[in-house]
C-alpha positions in Angstrom: 0.0 0.0 0.0 1.3 3.5 -0.6 2.2 5.5 2.5 0.3 8.8 3.1 2.4 11.9 3.4 3.4 12.8 7.0 0.6 10.9 8.8 1.3 7.8 10.9 -0.3 4.6 9.8 -1.8 2.6 12.7 -3.0 -0.9 12.5 -3.4 -4.2 14.3 -3.2 -7.9 13.5 -4.7 -10.9 15.3 -1.9 -13.4 15.6 -2.5 -17.1 14.8 -0.5 -19.3 17.2 2.5 -20.8 15.4 1.7 -19.2 12.0 3.8 -16.4 10.4 1.3 -13.7 9.7 1.9 -10.5 7.7 1.5 -7.5 10.0 2.0 -4.8 7.3 3.7 -4.1 4.0 4.6 -0.8 2.3 6.0 0.0 -1.1 8.2 2.9 -2.2 11.5 4.5 -1.2 11.3 5.8 2.4 12.7 5.9 5.9 10.2 4.5 8.5 9.9 4.2 12.3 7.7 1.3 13.6 6.3 0.9 17.1 4.9 -2.6 18.0 2.9 -2.6 21.2 3.7 -5.7 23.3 1.7 -4.8 26.4 -0.7 -7.7 25.9 2.0 -10.4 25.8 2.2 -12.3 29.1 4.5 -15.0 30.6 4.7 -18.0 28.4 4.1 -16.1 25.2 6.5 -14.7 22.6 6.3 -12.8 19.4 8.8 -13.5 16.6 9.2 -10.6 14.1 10.7 -11.0 10.6 11.6 -8.2 8.3 11.6 -8.5 4.5 12.8 -6.2 1.8 11.7 -6.2 -1.8 14.3 -6.6 -4.5 14.1 -4.4 -7.6 15.4 -7.2 -9.8 12.5 -9.6 -9.3 10.0 -7.8 -7.1 10.2 -10.6 -4.5 10.6 -10.1 -0.8 13.7 -11.5 1.0 14.3 -11.8 4.7 16.6 -9.1 6.0 18.5 -10.0 9.1 17.7 -12.4 11.9 14.2 -12.7 13.4 13.6 -10.7 16.6 11.9 -12.5 19.4 10.0 -10.6 22.1 9.2 -12.6 25.2 6.2 -11.8 27.4 6.3 -11.1 31.1 4.0 -11.9 34.0 2.7 -8.3 34.2 2.3 -7.9 30.5 4.8 -6.4 28.0 8.2 -7.7 27.2 10.5 -9.6 29.6 12.7 -6.4 29.9 9.7 -4.4 31.1 9.1 -2.4 27.9 5.6 -2.4 26.4 6.7 -1.1 22.9 9.2 -2.6 20.6 10.5 0.3 18.3 12.7 0.0 15.3 13.7 2.1 12.2 13.9 0.7 8.7 14.6 1.9 5.2 12.7 0.7 2.2 14.3 1.1 -1.2 11.4 -0.6 -3.1 9.2 -2.3 -0.5 9.1 -3.7 3.0 7.1 -6.4 4.7 7.0 -7.2 8.5 5.5 -10.5 9.8 4.8 -11.8 13.3 4.4 -15.3 14.7 3.1 -15.8 18.2 4.0 -18.9 20.2 2.2 -20.2 23.2 -0.7 -18.8 25.3 -3.7 -17.1 23.8 -3.7 -15.5 20.3 -3.2 -11.8 20.8 -4.3 -8.7 18.8 -1.0 -6.9 18.2 -1.2 -3.1 17.7 1.4 -1.3 15.6 2.0 2.2 14.1 4.4 3.2 11.4 5.7 6.7 10.9 7.5 8.0 7.8 10.6 9.9 9.0 
């Protein structure tokens, strides 16, 4: 989807336990900042995030870097006490972010992306 000028793009995605699910995808050349809200994760649950970049040569998405795993805590949020996982990324053609939740109850994961 094209990204609107200046405005943040919020969204959410219901995770399916054990299934890699696309959270969002954007096309175009831009610098972005993403916040994923982890406050609903509890002990025994984790969220694995994968980042994919689109190649100009073939238009396909390829995983960029290692997956990031966020582990839930007893009081909600990540094990380190944070309730937001924030990361910047640059898209030269397109970007796609997926999530996979393990254990517990399937959670609705909220996110927001800013063009910076």
